[in-house]
C-alpha positions in Angstrom: 43.0 18.9 29.5 42.9 22.4 28.3 43.9 21.2 24.8 41.7 18.0 25.0 38.4 19.8 24.9 39.1 21.6 21.5 40.6 18.3 20.0 37.6 16.4 20.8 35.5 19.1 19.0 37.3 19.4 16.0 37.2 15.8 15.6 33.5 15.7 16.1 32.5 18.5 14.0 32.9 17.0 10.2 29.9 14.3 11.8 27.8 16.5 13.5 27.9 18.5 10.2 26.5 15.4 8.4 23.2 16.1 10.9 22.9 19.7 10.6 19.4 20.9 9.4 20.7 22.1 6.2 22.4 18.5 5.5 19.3 16.8 4.3 17.0 18.1 1.7 13.7 20.1 2.1 10.2 19.3 0.6 11.2 21.9 -1.9 8.5 23.7 -5.0 9.6 22.1 -7.8 10.9 19.1 -6.6 8.8 15.5 -7.2 9.0 12.1 -5.8 8.1 8.4 -6.5 6.9 6.1 -3.9 6.1 2.7 -2.6 4.1 1.9 0.3 2.9 -1.3 2.1 0.4 -2.2 4.9 -2.6 -3.4 6.8 -6.1 -2.2 5.7 -9.3 -3.3 7.8 -13.0 -3.1 6.6 -15.4 -1.1 8.8 -19.1 -2.1 9.6 -20.7 0.4 7.1 -23.5 -1.4 5.0 -22.1 -4.8 6.8 -18.4 -4.5 5.3 -17.1 -5.9 8.2 -19.5 -9.1 8.2 -18.1 -10.0 4.5 -14.2 -10.0 5.1 -11.4 -9.6 7.5 -8.5 -7.0 7.9 -6.1 -7.5 4.9 -3.3 -5.9 2.6 -2.7 -2.8 1.2 -0.1 -2.0 -1.5 0.0 1.1 -3.3 2.8 3.4 -5.6 2.2 7.1 -5.4 3.8 10.1 -7.1 4.1 13.6 -5.5 4.7 16.6 -7.3 5.4 20.3 -5.3 4.3 23.1 -6.8 5.0 25.3 -3.5 7.1 23.9 -0.8 4.2 22.8 1.4 1.8 21.6 -1.0 1.7 18.5 -3.4 -0.5 17.0 -5.8 -0.3 13.4 -7.5 -2.2 10.1 -7.3 -1.7 6.7 -5.7 -2.5 3.8 -7.9 -2.6 0.1 -6.2 -4.7 -2.8 -4.8 -6.5 -3.0 -1.3 -6.5 -7.0 -0.5 -9.4 -8.1 2.2 -9.0 -11.3 3.9 -11.6 -14.5 3.8 -14.5 -14.1 6.7 -15.9 -17.4 7.1 -19.6 -17.0 9.0 -21.0 -19.3 11.2 -23.5 -20.8 8.7 -20.2 -22.0 6.7 -20.5 -19.4 4.1 -16.8 -17.4 2.8 -16.8 -14.4 1.6 -13.7 -12.0 0.4 -12.6 -9.1 -1.2 -10.4 -7.0 -3.1 -10.4 -3.5 -4.5 -7.9 -1.7 -7.0 -7.7 2.3 -6.7 -6.9 5.2 -8.9 -7.1 8.3 -6.8 -5.7 11.8 -7.2 -4.6 13.2 -4.6 -4.0 16.9 -3.0 -1.3 16.8 0.2 -0.7 19.8 2.3 2.5 19.9 4.8 2.1 21.5 8.4 5.9 22.0 9.0 7.7 24.3 6.2 11.6 24.6 5.4 12.1 21.4 7.5 13.4 18.0 6.0 10.7 16.5 8.1 7.0 17.2 8.3 3.4 15.9 9.0 1.1 16.1 6.3 -2.7 16.0 5.5 -4.0 14.5 2.0 -7.1 13.9 0.4 -8.8 13.2 -3.0 -10.9 11.2 -4.9 -10.8 8.8 -8.4 -11.7 5.5 -9.4 -12.4 2.0 -7.6 -12.9 -1.4 -8.8 -14.2 -3.4 -6.5 -15.0 -7.1 -6.4 -16.5 -9.0 -3.7 -16.4 -13.0 -3.5 -19.6 -14.2 -1.5 -21.8 -17.1 -1.4 -24.3 -14.7 0.7 -24.6 -12.4 -2.7 -28.3 -11.5 -3.3 -29.2 -12.6 -6.6 -28.9 -10.1 -9.2 -26.5 -8.3 -7.1 -23.0 -8.1 -9.0 -19.8 -9.7 -7.6 -17.8 -7.1 -9.4 -18.5 -3.1 -9.1 -16.9 0.1 -10.6 -17.3 3.4 -9.1 -15.8 6.4 -7.5 -13.0 6.1 -4.5 -12.8 8.8 -1.8 -9.2 8.7 0.2 -8.1 11.1 3.1 -5.6 10.9 6.1 -2.4 12.4 7.3 0.9 11.1 7.7 4.5 11.8 8.6 7.6 12.1 6.2 11.5 12.6 6.7 14.5 12.4 4.6 17.3 9.7 5.4 19.4 10.5 2.5 19.1 13.5 -0.1 17.5 11.5 -2.8 15.2 8.8 -0.4 12.6 9.4 2.6 10.7 7.3 4.3 6.9 7.7 5.8 4.0 6.1 7.8 0.2 7.2 6.7 -3.3 6.4 8.0 -5.8 6.1 5.4 -9.5 6.1 5.4 -11.0 4.7 1.6 -14.5 4.5 0.6 -15.5 2.4 -2.2 -18.8 3.4 -4.2 -20.8 0.7 -5.5 -23.5 2.3 -7.6 -24.8 -1.0 -9.1 -25.2 -2.9 -5.9 -27.8 -3.2 -3.2 -24.9 -3.1 -0.2 -24.0 0.5 -1.3 -20.4 1.5 -0.5 -17.7 0.0 1.7 -15.0 2.0 3.7 -11.9 0.4 4.9 -9.2 2.3 7.4 -5.7 1.0 7.6 -1.9 2.4 8.0 1.1 1.6 5.7 5.1 2.1 5.5 6.9 3.9 2.7 9.7 4.9 1.1 10.2 7.2 -2.1 12.6 8.1 -4.1 13.1 12.0 -4.9 14.3 14.2 -7.9 15.1 18.0 -8.7 15.3 18.8 -5.1 18.0 21.7 -4.0 
């Protein structure tokens, strides 16, 4: 029995080393990643957006570069597609938004292979509203400023790969529309491939 315990510890040590803190890479300065994320997005009631569309899907690509180990800069680009909604009078409407948003991200934990984070930025959107309830002269397609903010949690699962979940708020400014800006909230799951990490 006295000999069995040292043998078991010796046999377990190689597998345990794989889960040691140094086994997976950290969020180091100089590293960068390319990611894909998809999830759901819901219109808010701001300016009646939730009366014009229903919850839909979001598909986004992102790039992140770490000039410091706790700060990243990059951009998100993709589409949010809101499902059709049918009003009691039989009219229907749906919407989609294409966006490109430069992003600043701040990690809340340092020198670890996982971290919660906050992010925000602003860029451009092209918003399309397909609705029989549009007022005369109100454009169905507009372009304007896009604002994005949120937070999430990311962790490495392999030396060159991480997974993450984030909650997101987006605002789509529509300067040529009488309805003004629309807002949406959502959540996405993502996968990122990393380069130049230690």
